[in-house]
C-alpha positions, -999 to 999 in steps of 0.1 A, spaced: 447 331 488 422 305 503 398 280 493 361 286 507 335 257 500 300 246 506 291 213 494 270 178 494 281 148 483 268 108 476 285 76 474 268 51 478 250 49 510 277 78 522 268 115 528 291 142 528 287 177 540 313 205 542 313 239 549 346 259 555 372 281 549 413 265 544 436 296 537 472 302 540 492 282 563 490 247 573 454 230 581 448 193 593 414 178 591 416 147 613 388 118 621 388 84 615 389 60 587 359 67 568 346 100 582 351 116 545 380 132 546 393 118 517 362 126 499 365 159 508 404 164 492 389 150 462 364 176 461 385 200 467 409 191 442 383 186 416 388 145 414 348 142 422 322 167 419 301 178 447 266 171 442 256 202 450 274 237 463 301 257 454 342 261 454 358 292 450 395 291 447 409 329 456 441 332 444 447 300 437 461 290 405 476 251 408 466 227 433 475 188 435 460 161 454 485 134 466 472 104 485 491 69 477 499 65 438 512 38 417 541 37 396 558 5 381 573 -18 409 609 -11 382 610 31 389 631 45 410 628 69 437 634 98 411 604 91 389 584 94 422 592 130 432 593 142 394 554 128 389 546 157 413 570 178 398 552 169 364 516 173 383 511 137 371 522 145 339 501 179 328 538 189 321 569 178 308 596 180 327 638 186 320 666 191 335 656 219 356 630 197 374 655 171 378 674 196 399 641 207 414 633 169 424 666 165 439 661 196 460 630 182 473 643 149 479 676 163 502 648 184 519 635 153 533 665 134 539 659 111 510 684 120 482 704 85 488 665 70 478 670 88 443 685 57 424 669 32 445 643 8 429 606 16 448 603 -22 452 633 -21 475 614 8 500 603 6 531 572 23 537 582 54 552 611 59 529 583 59 506 563 84 520 591 105 524 595 107 487 560 113 481 559 145 497 587 156 480 567 151 453 540 171 467 564 198 476 580 202 440 549 206 423 553 242 443 510 242 436 493 271 450 472 247 469 486 216 485 462 183 489 477 156 510 459 127 524 472 108 554 512 128 547 517 113 580 513 73 580 544 52 581 563 83 594 585 70 626 608 87 650 610 123 648 597 126 614 564 133 618 567 166 637 602 177 609 577 166 581 554 196 597 582 220 603 583 218 570 551 217 555 545 249 578 575 267 560 562 252 528 528 273 535 535 306 546 522 320 513 503 289 502 477 268 513 482 233 527 457 206 540 464 174 550 445 146 568 457 131 598 448 107 626 476 112 648 467 139 672 498 146 683 504 168 652 479 192 658 505 215 678 523 220 647 486 229 622 474 263 624 439 254 620 423 225 624 388 210 610 373 174 627 351 147 604 325 132 618 303 109 598 305 133 566 304 160 585 329 188 588 331 206 623 354 238 627 378 234 655 393 267 650 428 282 650 453 260 670 468 287 695 502 296 698 511 265 675 543 253 678 561 220 666 589 224 686 600 199 714 
């Protein structure tokens, strides 16, 4: 299972050129804000179309992109997770989906947040629910834009451990500017001024202390 790509995209004066293969496991794309990380994920998610080039999905039947997303402030934490479970309205949800949402929220230590209004959540609490939403989609290809933002303490490492377990037979790609989590990635790339540069496999990837 992998996604192979060679794409070119312009957005205004910005140009992106990216070529690579993202394989099973957790791949990290690092780089400063504005370097093109989000644009690349949106291309792979088919939110954007490349001006030229190709994207081949091999063994991948479902893909989900998750950055931050809007829900009405009166929505509750459960609605965040169910948004991922429904793949943002692409499929209906039922009782079994609620049970799966609770399962993934529990994995992120967020069970007690499901009944709360999202307007009352801290940034870190909301982010854990967003990650639970991503996992609950159970997509073959997860494209996560800055999933570690707003996470403090040991939560960044814990989330990376959870993502690595999820990615044992799936493809997970995350963007991040947190260099300390690179030890948890199985492959790393760097985006610089719209150009994707391969960093290679991270030797002895370890999320431990």
